[in-house]
N, C-alpha and C positions, 0 to 999 in steps of 0.2 A: 460370372453370369449376370449379376445384378447390374454391372456396368453396361453389358450388352442391352439389357432391358431399358436402362436409362437412355442410352443412345437412340434406341428404337422409338421410345415414347417422345423424345425430343424431336426426332425426325418427323413425327406426326404433328408437331407444332405445340405440344404441351410443355408447360414449365414444370420441371421435375425438382422437387425439394431434395435436399441432400439424402444420400443413402445413410440410414441410421442403424447403428449396431445396438440391438436390443438384448444382447448377451445370448439368448436362446436362439435367436434368428436375426437376420438383417431385414430391414424394411426400406421400401422406396415409396414415396408418396407423390401424387400429382392430382391436380384438379382439372375436371373437364369444364367446358365453357359455361355450364349452368351452376358451377360451384360445387359439384359433387366431388368429394374427396375419395380417391382410390388408394389402396395400399396393396403392394405386392410384397410378399415375404418369402424368404428361403425356408426350406425344410430343416436345415441344420444350423448349428450343430444339434439342436433339439433339447428337450427337457431332461434328457438323461445325462447332460453335461455335469450336473452336480448331484444326481440321485440315480439309484438303480431303478429299473422298470418295476421291480417288486415293491419299492417304497414310494413310488409316485402317488401323490394324493393323500398320503398319511400325515404329512406336515406341510406347512407353508414354505415353499421354496421361493426365494426372491433373488433377482439378479443383484449383483454387487451395488449397482447404482441406486437401489431402493432399500438396501439394508438399514441405512440410517433412519428410515421412516417405518421400520418394522412395527414398533409399538402402535403408531398411529393407524397403520393398515390393519393390524390384527384387531384393534379396538372397534373397527367398523364392520368386521366380518360376522355373519350370522351362521351358526352351524347348519349343515345340510343333514337332513334326517332321511 
């Protein structure tokens, strides 16, 4: 489906950046002539790929490509009350 959107956007004359796998979803980026960046993203596979619905939000889930930065990311988080 993302490839179809890529083709459609390119047919309108916009340069599409590569389709990016974000682990929880795929994203496609493009800029319009005034420089505004747009992102289209898929619904899936979704945030339940590595957690159950019941456990979502109880711990910080990170995609594998960010696991190496877990300590750095967690150090910048402020608890939500």
